[in-house]
SEFIZA-3560 file (N, C-alpha, C; in Angstrom, 3 decimals):
REM SEFIZA-3560
<numar><xx>80.555</xx><yy>-35.922</yy><zz>-42.711</zz><atom>N</atom></numar>
<numar><xx>79.390</xx><yy>-36.291</yy><zz>-42.859</zz><atom>CA</atom></numar>
<numar><xx>78.161</xx><yy>-35.893</yy><zz>-42.466</zz><atom>C</atom></numar>
<numar><xx>77.366</xx><yy>-35.760</yy><zz>-42.881</zz><atom>N</atom></numar>
<numar><xx>75.755</xx><yy>-35.669</yy><zz>-42.394</zz><atom>CA</atom></numar>
<numar><xx>74.790</xx><yy>-36.093</yy><zz>-41.918</zz><atom>C</atom></numar>
<numar><xx>74.289</xx><yy>-35.259</yy><zz>-40.587</zz><atom>N</atom></numar>
<numar><xx>73.274</xx><yy>-36.301</yy><zz>-39.632</zz><atom>CA</atom></numar>
<numar><xx>72.172</xx><yy>-36.352</yy><zz>-40.449</zz><atom>C</atom></numar>
<numar><xx>71.893</xx><yy>-37.883</yy><zz>-40.345</zz><atom>N</atom></numar>
<numar><xx>70.510</xx><yy>-37.357</yy><zz>-41.232</zz><atom>CA</atom></numar>
<numar><xx>68.884</xx><yy>-37.641</yy><zz>-39.772</zz><atom>C</atom></numar>
<numar><xx>68.561</xx><yy>-36.991</yy><zz>-40.627</zz><atom>N</atom></numar>
<numar><xx>67.102</xx><yy>-36.127</yy><zz>-39.657</zz><atom>CA</atom></numar>
<numar><xx>66.461</xx><yy>-37.205</yy><zz>-39.717</zz><atom>C</atom></numar>
<numar><xx>65.525</xx><yy>-37.532</yy><zz>-38.358</zz><atom>N</atom></numar>
<numar><xx>64.217</xx><yy>-37.804</yy><zz>-38.542</zz><atom>CA</atom></numar>
<numar><xx>63.172</xx><yy>-37.544</yy><zz>-39.315</zz><atom>C</atom></numar>
<numar><xx>62.121</xx><yy>-38.230</yy><zz>-39.992</zz><atom>N</atom></numar>
<numar><xx>60.963</xx><yy>-37.351</yy><zz>-40.504</zz><atom>CA</atom></numar>
<numar><xx>60.373</xx><yy>-36.745</yy><zz>-39.435</zz><atom>C</atom></numar>
<numar><xx>60.236</xx><yy>-35.994</yy><zz>-39.285</zz><atom>N</atom></numar>
<numar><xx>58.572</xx><yy>-34.956</yy><zz>-38.650</zz><atom>CA</atom></numar>
<numar><xx>59.513</xx><yy>-34.900</yy><zz>-37.054</zz><atom>C</atom></numar>
<numar><xx>60.551</xx><yy>-34.569</yy><zz>-36.806</zz><atom>N</atom></numar>
<numar><xx>61.157</xx><yy>-34.450</yy><zz>-35.567</zz><atom>CA</atom></numar>
<numar><xx>61.358</xx><yy>-32.788</yy><zz>-35.561</zz><atom>C</atom></numar>
<numar><xx>61.754</xx><yy>-31.880</yy><zz>-34.845</zz><atom>N</atom></numar>
<numar><xx>62.317</xx><yy>-30.557</yy><zz>-34.609</zz><atom>CA</atom></numar>
<numar><xx>61.363</xx><yy>-29.978</yy><zz>-35.374</zz><atom>C</atom></numar>
<numar><xx>60.878</xx><yy>-29.841</yy><zz>-36.386</zz><atom>N</atom></numar>
<numar><xx>59.862</xx><yy>-29.118</yy><zz>-37.176</zz><atom>CA</atom></numar>
<numar><xx>58.644</xx><yy>-28.972</yy><zz>-36.416</zz><atom>C</atom></numar>
<numar><xx>58.158</xx><yy>-29.669</yy><zz>-35.667</zz><atom>N</atom></numar>
<numar><xx>57.189</xx><yy>-29.246</yy><zz>-34.818</zz><atom>CA</atom></numar>
<numar><xx>55.621</xx><yy>-29.831</yy><zz>-35.793</zz><atom>C</atom></numar>
<numar><xx>54.538</xx><yy>-29.523</yy><zz>-34.851</zz><atom>N</atom></numar>
<numar><xx>53.736</xx><yy>-30.231</yy><zz>-35.482</zz><atom>CA</atom></numar>
<numar><xx>52.913</xx><yy>-29.273</yy><zz>-36.724</zz><atom>C</atom></numar>
<numar><xx>52.334</xx><yy>-29.743</yy><zz>-37.636</zz><atom>N</atom></numar>
<numar><xx>51.848</xx><yy>-29.225</yy><zz>-38.873</zz><atom>CA</atom></numar>
<numar><xx>50.729</xx><yy>-28.706</yy><zz>-38.360</zz><atom>C</atom></numar>
<numar><xx>50.191</xx><yy>-26.971</yy><zz>-38.310</zz><atom>N</atom></numar>
<numar><xx>49.291</xx><yy>-26.938</yy><zz>-38.183</zz><atom>CA</atom></numar>
<numar><xx>47.940</xx><yy>-26.018</yy><zz>-39.335</zz><atom>C</atom></numar>
<numar><xx>48.680</xx><yy>-26.358</yy><zz>-40.664</zz><atom>N</atom></numar>
<numar><xx>48.086</xx><yy>-25.781</yy><zz>-41.614</zz><atom>CA</atom></numar>
<numar><xx>47.903</xx><yy>-27.084</yy><zz>-42.742</zz><atom>C</atom></numar>
<numar><xx>46.504</xx><yy>-26.304</yy><zz>-42.382</zz><atom>N</atom></numar>
<numar><xx>46.304</xx><yy>-28.005</yy><zz>-43.097</zz><atom>CA</atom></numar>
<numar><xx>45.638</xx><yy>-27.562</yy><zz>-44.153</zz><atom>C</atom></numar>
<numar><xx>44.923</xx><yy>-28.492</yy><zz>-45.131</zz><atom>N</atom></numar>
<numar><xx>44.660</xx><yy>-27.735</yy><zz>-46.651</zz><atom>CA</atom></numar>
<numar><xx>43.327</xx><yy>-27.327</yy><zz>-46.535</zz><atom>C</atom></numar>
<numar><xx>42.275</xx><yy>-28.144</yy><zz>-46.079</zz><atom>N</atom></numar>
<numar><xx>41.199</xx><yy>-27.659</yy><zz>-45.716</zz><atom>CA</atom></numar>
<numar><xx>40.696</xx><yy>-27.647</yy><zz>-44.026</zz><atom>C</atom></numar>
<numar><xx>40.206</xx><yy>-25.885</yy><zz>-44.348</zz><atom>N</atom></numar>
<numar><xx>39.805</xx><yy>-26.126</yy><zz>-42.290</zz><atom>CA</atom></numar>
<numar><xx>38.125</xx><yy>-25.068</yy><zz>-42.337</zz><atom>C</atom></numar>
<numar><xx>37.169</xx><yy>-25.682</yy><zz>-41.915</zz><atom>N</atom></numar>
<numar><xx>35.964</xx><yy>-25.217</yy><zz>-41.878</zz><atom>CA</atom></numar>
<numar><xx>36.208</xx><yy>-23.996</yy><zz>-40.713</zz><atom>C</atom></numar>
<numar><xx>35.769</xx><yy>-23.123</yy><zz>-41.341</zz><atom>N</atom></numar>
<numar><xx>35.824</xx><yy>-21.750</yy><zz>-41.079</zz><atom>CA</atom></numar>
<numar><xx>34.715</xx><yy>-21.928</yy><zz>-39.548</zz><atom>C</atom></numar>
<numar><xx>34.650</xx><yy>-21.046</yy><zz>-38.660</zz><atom>N</atom></numar>
<numar><xx>33.974</xx><yy>-20.514</yy><zz>-37.433</zz><atom>CA</atom></numar>
<numar><xx>33.940</xx><yy>-21.617</yy><zz>-36.306</zz><atom>C</atom></numar>
<numar><xx>34.288</xx><yy>-23.078</yy><zz>-36.241</zz><atom>N</atom></numar>
<numar><xx>34.094</xx><yy>-24.147</yy><zz>-35.577</zz><atom>CA</atom></numar>
<numar><xx>34.284</xx><yy>-23.792</yy><zz>-34.447</zz><atom>C</atom></numar>
<numar><xx>33.543</xx><yy>-23.554</yy><zz>-33.213</zz><atom>N</atom></numar>
<numar><xx>34.520</xx><yy>-23.903</yy><zz>-31.733</zz><atom>CA</atom></numar>
<numar><xx>33.411</xx><yy>-24.758</yy><zz>-31.520</zz><atom>C</atom></numar>
<numar><xx>34.407</xx><yy>-25.251</yy><zz>-30.132</zz><atom>N</atom></numar>
<numar><xx>34.008</xx><yy>-26.093</yy><zz>-29.343</zz><atom>CA</atom></numar>
<numar><xx>32.783</xx><yy>-26.230</yy><zz>-28.380</zz><atom>C</atom></numar>
<numar><xx>32.037</xx><yy>-26.854</yy><zz>-28.398</zz><atom>N</atom></numar>
<numar><xx>30.546</xx><yy>-26.637</yy><zz>-27.800</zz><atom>CA</atom></numar>
<numar><xx>31.307</xx><yy>-26.448</yy><zz>-25.978</zz><atom>C</atom></numar>
<numar><xx>30.154</xx><yy>-25.841</yy><zz>-24.959</zz><atom>N</atom></numar>
<numar><xx>30.787</xx><yy>-25.387</yy><zz>-24.034</zz><atom>CA</atom></numar>
<numar><xx>30.367</xx><yy>-26.614</yy><zz>-23.373</zz><atom>C</atom></numar>
<numar><xx>30.976</xx><yy>-26.356</yy><zz>-21.988</zz><atom>N</atom></numar>
<numar><xx>31.018</xx><yy>-27.766</yy><zz>-21.515</zz><atom>CA</atom></numar>
<numar><xx>29.121</xx><yy>-27.259</yy><zz>-20.250</zz><atom>C</atom></numar>
<numar><xx>27.980</xx><yy>-27.292</yy><zz>-20.602</zz><atom>N</atom></numar>
<numar><xx>26.954</xx><yy>-27.469</yy><zz>-19.887</zz><atom>CA</atom></numar>
<numar><xx>27.057</xx><yy>-28.500</yy><zz>-18.039</zz><atom>C</atom></numar>
<numar><xx>26.157</xx><yy>-27.278</yy><zz>-17.401</zz><atom>N</atom></numar>
<numar><xx>26.354</xx><yy>-28.308</yy><zz>-16.108</zz><atom>CA</atom></numar>
<numar><xx>24.619</xx><yy>-29.300</yy><zz>-15.783</zz><atom>C</atom></numar>
<numar><xx>25.528</xx><yy>-30.353</yy><zz>-16.332</zz><atom>N</atom></numar>
<numar><xx>24.032</xx><yy>-30.618</yy><zz>-16.097</zz><atom>CA</atom></numar>
<numar><xx>23.448</xx><yy>-31.582</yy><zz>-15.234</zz><atom>C</atom></numar>
<numar><xx>24.670</xx><yy>-31.919</yy><zz>-14.411</zz><atom>N</atom></numar>
<numar><xx>24.126</xx><yy>-32.643</yy><zz>-13.364</zz><atom>CA</atom></numar>
<numar><xx>23.292</xx><yy>-31.400</yy><zz>-12.585</zz><atom>C</atom></numar>
<numar><xx>24.115</xx><yy>-30.355</yy><zz>-12.197</zz><atom>N</atom></numar>
<numar><xx>23.367</xx><yy>-29.183</yy><zz>-11.315</zz><atom>CA</atom></numar>
<numar><xx>22.171</xx><yy>-29.370</yy><zz>-11.878</zz><atom>C</atom></numar>
<numar><xx>22.101</xx><yy>-28.711</yy><zz>-13.326</zz><atom>N</atom></numar>
<numar><xx>20.604</xx><yy>-28.756</yy><zz>-13.653</zz><atom>CA</atom></numar>
<numar><xx>19.133</xx><yy>-29.811</yy><zz>-13.128</zz><atom>C</atom></numar>
<numar><xx>20.364</xx><yy>-31.198</yy><zz>-12.953</zz><atom>N</atom></numar>
<numar><xx>19.283</xx><yy>-31.969</yy><zz>-12.756</zz><atom>CA</atom></numar>
<numar><xx>18.664</xx><yy>-32.177</yy><zz>-11.563</zz><atom>C</atom></numar>
<numar><xx>19.478</xx><yy>-31.849</yy><zz>-10.410</zz><atom>N</atom></numar>
<numar><xx>19.322</xx><yy>-31.517</yy><zz>-9.054</zz><atom>CA</atom></numar>
<numar><xx>18.272</xx><yy>-30.476</yy><zz>-8.846</zz><atom>C</atom></numar>
<numar><xx>18.634</xx><yy>-29.949</yy><zz>-9.716</zz><atom>N</atom></numar>
<numar><xx>17.513</xx><yy>-28.442</yy><zz>-9.789</zz><atom>CA</atom></numar>
<numar><xx>16.606</xx><yy>-28.796</yy><zz>-9.774</zz><atom>C</atom></numar>
<numar><xx>15.900</xx><yy>-29.740</yy><zz>-11.347</zz><atom>N</atom></numar>
<numar><xx>14.720</xx><yy>-29.744</yy><zz>-11.487</zz><atom>CA</atom></numar>
<numar><xx>13.848</xx><yy>-31.236</yy><zz>-10.561</zz><atom>C</atom></numar>
<numar><xx>15.025</xx><yy>-31.886</yy><zz>-9.867</zz><atom>N</atom></numar>
<numar><xx>14.362</xx><yy>-33.158</yy><zz>-9.276</zz><atom>CA</atom></numar>
<numar><xx>14.151</xx><yy>-32.413</yy><zz>-7.763</zz><atom>C</atom></numar>
<numar><xx>14.987</xx><yy>-31.312</yy><zz>-7.612</zz><atom>N</atom></numar>
<numar><xx>14.286</xx><yy>-30.381</yy><zz>-6.587</zz><atom>CA</atom></numar>
<numar><xx>12.726</xx><yy>-30.284</yy><zz>-6.507</zz><atom>C</atom></numar>
<numar><xx>12.825</xx><yy>-29.648</yy><zz>-7.103</zz><atom>N</atom></numar>
<numar><xx>11.449</xx><yy>-28.829</yy><zz>-7.932</zz><atom>CA</atom></numar>
<numar><xx>10.392</xx><yy>-29.614</yy><zz>-7.982</zz><atom>C</atom></numar>
<numar><xx>10.571</xx><yy>-30.893</yy><zz>-8.282</zz><atom>N</atom></numar>
<numar><xx>9.684</xx><yy>-32.180</yy><zz>-8.554</zz><atom>CA</atom></numar>
<numar><xx>9.177</xx><yy>-32.361</yy><zz>-7.446</zz><atom>C</atom></numar>
<numar><xx>10.350</xx><yy>-32.557</yy><zz>-6.779</zz><atom>N</atom></numar>
<numar><xx>9.857</xx><yy>-32.811</yy><zz>-5.168</zz><atom>CA</atom></numar>
<numar><xx>8.906</xx><yy>-32.277</yy><zz>-4.460</zz><atom>C</atom></numar>
<numar><xx>9.280</xx><yy>-30.602</yy><zz>-4.828</zz><atom>N</atom></numar>
<numar><xx>8.217</xx><yy>-29.900</yy><zz>-3.588</zz><atom>CA</atom></numar>
<numar><xx>7.117</xx><yy>-29.799</yy><zz>-4.098</zz><atom>C</atom></numar>
<numar><xx>7.216</xx><yy>-29.794</yy><zz>-5.876</zz><atom>N</atom></numar>
<numar><xx>5.313</xx><yy>-29.995</yy><zz>-6.547</zz><atom>CA</atom></numar>
<numar><xx>5.014</xx><yy>-31.082</yy><zz>-5.775</zz><atom>C</atom></numar>
<numar><xx>5.295</xx><yy>-32.383</yy><zz>-5.684</zz><atom>N</atom></numar>
<numar><xx>4.973</xx><yy>-33.278</yy><zz>-5.619</zz><atom>CA</atom></numar>
<numar><xx>4.224</xx><yy>-33.531</yy><zz>-3.719</zz><atom>C</atom></numar>
<numar><xx>5.163</xx><yy>-32.901</yy><zz>-2.966</zz><atom>N</atom></numar>
<numar><xx>5.078</xx><yy>-32.830</yy><zz>-1.820</zz><atom>CA</atom></numar>
<numar><xx>4.024</xx><yy>-31.893</yy><zz>-1.498</zz><atom>C</atom></numar>
<numar><xx>3.724</xx><yy>-30.584</yy><zz>-2.280</zz><atom>N</atom></numar>
<numar><xx>2.573</xx><yy>-29.957</yy><zz>-1.979</zz><atom>CA</atom></numar>
<numar><xx>1.129</xx><yy>-30.563</yy><zz>-2.816</zz><atom>C</atom></numar>
<numar><xx>1.209</xx><yy>-31.221</yy><zz>-3.710</zz><atom>N</atom></numar>
<numar><xx>0.463</xx><yy>-31.957</yy><zz>-4.228</zz><atom>CA</atom></numar>
<numar><xx>-0.007</xx><yy>-32.468</yy><zz>-3.356</zz><atom>C</atom></numar>
<numar><xx>0.686</xx><yy>-33.824</yy><zz>-2.536</zz><atom>N</atom></numar>
<numar><xx>0.191</xx><yy>-34.582</yy><zz>-1.375</zz><atom>CA</atom></numar>
<numar><xx>-0.847</xx><yy>-34.162</yy><zz>-0.606</zz><atom>C</atom></numar>
<numar><xx>-0.172</xx><yy>-33.023</yy><zz>-0.284</zz><atom>N</atom></numar>
<numar><xx>-1.013</xx><yy>-32.466</yy><zz>1.402</zz><atom>CA</atom></numar>
<numar><xx>-1.683</xx><yy>-32.033</yy><zz>0.621</zz><atom>C</atom></numar>
<numar><xx>-2.663</xx><yy>-31.300</yy><zz>-0.334</zz><atom>N</atom></numar>
<numar><xx>-3.708</xx><yy>-30.691</yy><zz>-0.825</zz><atom>CA</atom></numar>
<numar><xx>-4.434</xx><yy>-31.931</yy><zz>-1.093</zz><atom>C</atom></numar>
<numar><xx>-4.226</xx><yy>-33.089</yy><zz>-1.916</zz><atom>N</atom></numar>
<numar><xx>-5.118</xx><yy>-34.317</yy><zz>-2.196</zz><atom>CA</atom></numar>
<numar><xx>-5.485</xx><yy>-34.877</yy><zz>-0.667</zz><atom>C</atom></numar>
<numar><xx>-4.289</xx><yy>-34.765</yy><zz>0.084</zz><atom>N</atom></numar>
<numar><xx>-4.825</xx><yy>-35.428</yy><zz>2.064</zz><atom>CA</atom></numar>
<numar><xx>-5.498</xx><yy>-34.734</yy><zz>2.267</zz><atom>C</atom></numar>
<numar><xx>-5.982</xx><yy>-32.985</yy><zz>2.459</zz><atom>N</atom></numar>
<numar><xx>-6.609</xx><yy>-32.524</yy><zz>3.419</zz><atom>CA</atom></numar>
<numar><xx>-8.021</xx><yy>-32.705</yy><zz>2.579</zz><atom>C</atom></numar>
<numar><xx>-8.402</xx><yy>-33.126</yy><zz>0.680</zz><atom>N</atom></numar>
<numar><xx>-9.204</xx><yy>-32.827</yy><zz>0.390</zz><atom>CA</atom></numar>
<numar><xx>-10.365</xx><yy>-34.672</yy><zz>0.223</zz><atom>C</atom></numar>
<numar><xx>-9.410</xx><yy>-35.427</yy><zz>0.672</zz><atom>N</atom></numar>
<numar><xx>-9.587</xx><yy>-36.525</yy><zz>1.069</zz><atom>CA</atom></numar>
<numar><xx>-9.988</xx><yy>-36.773</yy><zz>2.531</zz><atom>C</atom></numar>
<numar><xx>-9.293</xx><yy>-35.804</yy><zz>3.460</zz><atom>N</atom></numar>
<numar><xx>-9.993</xx><yy>-35.815</yy><zz>4.834</zz><atom>CA</atom></numar>
<numar><xx>-11.370</xx><yy>-34.717</yy><zz>5.163</zz><atom>C</atom></numar>
<numar><xx>-11.101</xx><yy>-33.973</yy><zz>4.388</zz><atom>N</atom></numar>
<numar><xx>-12.596</xx><yy>-33.395</yy><zz>3.816</zz><atom>CA</atom></numar>
<numar><xx>-13.653</xx><yy>-34.132</yy><zz>3.359</zz><atom>C</atom></numar>
<numar><xx>-13.529</xx><yy>-34.776</yy><zz>2.483</zz><atom>N</atom></numar>
<numar><xx>-14.480</xx><yy>-35.849</yy><zz>1.543</zz><atom>CA</atom></numar>
<numar><xx>-15.225</xx><yy>-37.274</yy><zz>2.845</zz><atom>C</atom></numar>
<numar><xx>-14.167</xx><yy>-37.629</yy><zz>3.215</zz><atom>N</atom></numar>
<numar><xx>-13.926</xx><yy>-38.293</yy><zz>4.571</zz><atom>CA</atom></numar>
<numar><xx>-15.079</xx><yy>-37.713</yy><zz>5.743</zz><atom>C</atom></numar>
<numar><xx>-15.249</xx><yy>-36.619</yy><zz>6.282</zz><atom>N</atom></numar>
<numar><xx>-15.582</xx><yy>-36.245</yy><zz>7.192</zz><atom>CA</atom></numar>
<numar><xx>-17.178</xx><yy>-35.672</yy><zz>7.415</zz><atom>C</atom></numar>
<numar><xx>-16.986</xx><yy>-35.841</yy><zz>5.667</zz><atom>N</atom></numar>
<numar><xx>-18.436</xx><yy>-35.374</yy><zz>4.905</zz><atom>CA</atom></numar>
<numar><xx>-19.258</xx><yy>-36.082</yy><zz>5.020</zz><atom>C</atom></numar>
<numar><xx>-18.587</xx><yy>-37.463</yy><zz>3.962</zz><atom>N</atom></numar>
<numar><xx>-19.709</xx><yy>-38.846</yy><zz>3.520</zz><atom>CA</atom></numar>
<numar><xx>-19.219</xx><yy>-39.741</yy><zz>4.842</zz><atom>C</atom></numar>
<numar><xx>-19.216</xx><yy>-39.349</yy><zz>6.093</zz><atom>N</atom></numar>
<numar><xx>-19.492</xx><yy>-40.899</yy><zz>7.070</zz><atom>CA</atom></numar>
<numar><xx>-20.721</xx><yy>-41.561</yy><zz>6.722</zz><atom>C</atom></numar>
<numar><xx>-20.675</xx><yy>-42.677</yy><zz>6.918</zz><atom>N</atom></numar>
<numar><xx>-22.281</xx><yy>-42.672</yy><zz>6.866</zz><atom>CA</atom></numar>
<numar><xx>-23.179</xx><yy>-43.117</yy><zz>8.176</zz><atom>C</atom></numar>
<numar><xx>-24.006</xx><yy>-42.506</yy><zz>8.473</zz><atom>N</atom></numar>
<numar><xx>-24.543</xx><yy>-42.707</yy><zz>9.325</zz><atom>CA</atom></numar>
<numar><xx>-25.336</xx><yy>-44.842</yy><zz>9.501</zz><atom>C</atom></numar>
<numar><xx>-24.508</xx><yy>-44.969</yy><zz>11.040</zz><atom>N</atom></numar>
<numar><xx>-24.938</xx><yy>-46.211</yy><zz>11.077</zz><atom>CA</atom></numar>
<numar><xx>-26.757</xx><yy>-46.529</yy><zz>11.263</zz><atom>C</atom></numar>
<numar><xx>-27.149</xx><yy>-47.320</yy><zz>10.702</zz><atom>N</atom></numar>
<numar><xx>-28.537</xx><yy>-47.472</yy><zz>10.718</zz><atom>CA</atom></numar>
<numar><xx>-28.678</xx><yy>-49.165</yy><zz>11.971</zz><atom>C</atom></numar>
<numar><xx>-29.801</xx><yy>-49.064</yy><zz>12.108</zz><atom>N</atom></numar>
<numar><xx>-29.653</xx><yy>-50.805</yy><zz>13.209</zz><atom>CA</atom></numar>
<numar><xx>-30.257</xx><yy>-51.905</yy><zz>12.168</zz><atom>C</atom></numar>
<numar><xx>-29.448</xx><yy>-52.579</yy><zz>12.424</zz><atom>N</atom></numar>
<numar><xx>-30.175</xx><yy>-53.576</yy><zz>11.404</zz><atom>CA</atom></numar>
<numar><xx>-31.770</xx><yy>-54.354</yy><zz>11.826</zz><atom>C</atom></numar>
<numar><xx>-31.983</xx><yy>-54.515</yy><zz>10.644</zz><atom>N</atom></numar>
<numar><xx>-33.249</xx><yy>-55.001</yy><zz>10.308</zz><atom>CA</atom></numar>
<numar><xx>-33.867</xx><yy>-56.087</yy><zz>10.656</zz><atom>C</atom></numar>
<numar><xx>-34.490</xx><yy>-56.975</yy><zz>10.765</zz><atom>N</atom></numar>
<numar><xx>-34.099</xx><yy>-58.437</yy><zz>11.107</zz><atom>CA</atom></numar>
<numar><xx>-35.635</xx><yy>-58.640</yy><zz>9.945</zz><atom>C</atom></numar>
<numar><xx>-34.866</xx><yy>-59.390</yy><zz>9.504</zz><atom>N</atom></numar>
<numar><xx>-36.297</xx><yy>-59.988</yy><zz>8.119</zz><atom>CA</atom></numar>
<numar><xx>-36.749</xx><yy>-61.457</yy><zz>9.233</zz><atom>C</atom></numar>
<numar><xx>-37.897</xx><yy>-61.513</yy><zz>9.241</zz><atom>N</atom></numar>
<numar><xx>-37.908</xx><yy>-63.029</yy><zz>9.012</zz><atom>CA</atom></numar>
<numar><xx>-38.382</xx><yy>-63.895</yy><zz>8.152</zz><atom>C</atom></numar>
<numar><xx>-38.101</xx><yy>-64.911</yy><zz>8.357</zz><atom>N</atom></numar>
<numar><xx>-38.224</xx><yy>-65.719</yy><zz>6.885</zz><atom>CA</atom></numar>
<numar><xx>-39.770</xx><yy>-65.938</yy><zz>6.813</zz><atom>C</atom></numar>
<numar><xx>-40.415</xx><yy>-65.873</yy><zz>7.789</zz><atom>N</atom></numar>
<numar><xx>-42.001</xx><yy>-65.935</yy><zz>7.579</zz><atom>CA</atom></numar>
<numar><xx>-42.412</xx><yy>-65.100</yy><zz>6.852</zz><atom>C</atom></numar>
<numar><xx>-42.240</xx><yy>-64.090</yy><zz>6.630</zz><atom>N</atom></numar>
<numar><xx>-42.979</xx><yy>-63.079</yy><zz>6.583</zz><atom>CA</atom></numar>
<numar><xx>-41.973</xx><yy>-62.708</yy><zz>5.329</zz><atom>C</atom></numar>
<numar><xx>-41.745</xx><yy>-63.244</yy><zz>4.596</zz><atom>N</atom></numar>
<numar><xx>-40.882</xx><yy>-62.975</yy><zz>3.032</zz><atom>CA</atom></numar>
<numar><xx>-41.731</xx><yy>-64.065</yy><zz>2.096</zz><atom>C</atom></numar>
<numar><xx>-41.236</xx><yy>-65.853</yy><zz>3.054</zz><atom>N</atom></numar>
<numar><xx>-42.118</xx><yy>-66.524</yy><zz>2.275</zz><atom>CA</atom></numar>
<numar><xx>-43.532</xx><yy>-67.116</yy><zz>2.932</zz><atom>C</atom></numar>
<numar><xx>-44.525</xx><yy>-67.256</yy><zz>2.183</zz><atom>N</atom></numar>
<numar><xx>-45.480</xx><yy>-67.978</yy><zz>2.850</zz><atom>CA</atom></numar>
<numar><xx>-45.572</xx><yy>-69.714</yy><zz>3.157</zz><atom>C</atom></numar>
<numar><xx>-46.043</xx><yy>-69.909</yy><zz>4.428</zz><atom>N</atom></numar>
<numar><xx>-46.005</xx><yy>-71.430</yy><zz>4.560</zz><atom>CA</atom></numar>
<numar><xx>-46.736</xx><yy>-72.010</yy><zz>3.570</zz><atom>C</atom></numar>
<numar><xx>-46.241</xx><yy>-73.239</yy><zz>3.325</zz><atom>N</atom></numar>
<numar><xx>-46.566</xx><yy>-73.929</yy><zz>2.462</zz><atom>CA</atom></numar>
<numar><xx>-47.891</xx><yy>-74.867</yy><zz>3.322</zz><atom>C</atom></numar>
<numar><xx>-48.272</xx><yy>-75.469</yy><zz>1.895</zz><atom>N</atom></numar>
<numar><xx>-49.849</xx><yy>-75.259</yy><zz>2.184</zz><atom>CA</atom></numar>
<numar><xx>-49.951</xx><yy>-77.557</yy><zz>2.776</zz><atom>C</atom></numar>
<numar><xx>-49.474</xx><yy>-77.847</yy><zz>3.677</zz><atom>N</atom></numar>
<numar><xx>-49.239</xx><yy>-79.156</yy><zz>3.853</zz><atom>CA</atom></numar>
<numar><xx>-50.339</xx><yy>-80.373</yy><zz>3.346</zz><atom>C</atom></numar>
<numar><xx>-51.760</xx><yy>-79.913</yy><zz>3.519</zz><atom>N</atom></numar>
<numar><xx>-52.542</xx><yy>-80.437</yy><zz>2.722</zz><atom>CA</atom></numar>
<numar><xx>-52.473</xx><yy>-80.939</yy><zz>1.376</zz><atom>C</atom></numar>
<numar><xx>-52.378</xx><yy>-79.643</yy><zz>0.352</zz><atom>N</atom></numar>
<numar><xx>-52.032</xx><yy>-79.505</yy><zz>-0.862</zz><atom>CA</atom></numar>
<numar><xx>-51.324</xx><yy>-80.900</yy><zz>-1.734</zz><atom>C</atom></numar>
<numar><xx>-49.864</xx><yy>-80.306</yy><zz>-0.921</zz><atom>N</atom></numar>
<numar><xx>-48.993</xx><yy>-81.221</yy><zz>-1.042</zz><atom>CA</atom></numar>
<numar><xx>-49.269</xx><yy>-82.515</yy><zz>-0.737</zz><atom>C</atom></numar>
<numar><xx>-49.258</xx><yy>-82.904</yy><zz>0.493</zz><atom>N</atom></numar>
<numar><xx>-49.671</xx><yy>-84.379</yy><zz>0.794</zz><atom>CA</atom></numar>
<numar><xx>-50.695</xx><yy>-85.137</yy><zz>-0.837</zz><atom>C</atom></numar>
<numar><xx>-51.739</xx><yy>-84.248</yy><zz>-0.968</zz><atom>N</atom></numar>
<numar><xx>-52.612</xx><yy>-84.599</yy><zz>-2.590</zz><atom>CA</atom></numar>
<numar><xx>-51.684</xx><yy>-84.606</yy><zz>-3.280</zz><atom>C</atom></numar>
<numar><xx>-50.375</xx><yy>-84.317</yy><zz>-3.868</zz><atom>N</atom></numar>
<numar><xx>-49.566</xx><yy>-84.002</yy><zz>-5.029</zz><atom>CA</atom></numar>
<numar><xx>-48.963</xx><yy>-85.192</yy><zz>-4.653</zz><atom>C</atom></numar>
<numar><xx>-48.429</xx><yy>-85.277</yy><zz>-3.551</zz><atom>N</atom></numar>
<numar><xx>-47.395</xx><yy>-85.879</yy><zz>-3.448</zz><atom>CA</atom></numar>
<numar><xx>-48.520</xx><yy>-88.105</yy><zz>-3.841</zz><atom>C</atom></numar>
<numar><xx>-49.076</xx><yy>-87.840</yy><zz>-3.107</zz><atom>N</atom></numar>
<numar><xx>-50.131</xx><yy>-88.798</yy><zz>-3.546</zz><atom>CA</atom></numar>
<numar><xx>-50.000</xx><yy>-89.149</yy><zz>-4.681</zz><atom>C</atom></numar>
<numar><xx>-50.295</xx><yy>-88.024</yy><zz>-6.326</zz><atom>N</atom></numar>
<numar><xx>-50.536</xx><yy>-87.995</yy><zz>-7.550</zz><atom>CA</atom></numar>
<numar><xx>-49.626</xx><yy>-89.499</yy><zz>-8.151</zz><atom>C</atom></numar>
<numar><xx>-48.702</xx><yy>-88.560</yy><zz>-7.160</zz><atom>N</atom></numar>
<numar><xx>-47.211</xx><yy>-89.324</yy><zz>-7.666</zz><atom>CA</atom></numar>
<numar><xx>-47.469</xx><yy>-90.539</yy><zz>-7.225</zz><atom>C</atom></numar>
//
């Protein structure tokens, strides 16, 4: 008696597809992590440099524009307001 063969066993994989797309290649794996690390490092350097520049500018501005402390002037309340005339106020109060 003949041996029954199972379907698909022993013949190997079928590589001959009916429709094939010509020229399709697998994309190369990019080193994303290393590129991101490089970018982050460059960004950190740039921010540190700009912070140093801004700090030096801020110091220069504060040194040049220090306010000169002036002695506080005392304003007398009598000089700004005239004293009320008591006789006139008494007359006006009497008229009420």
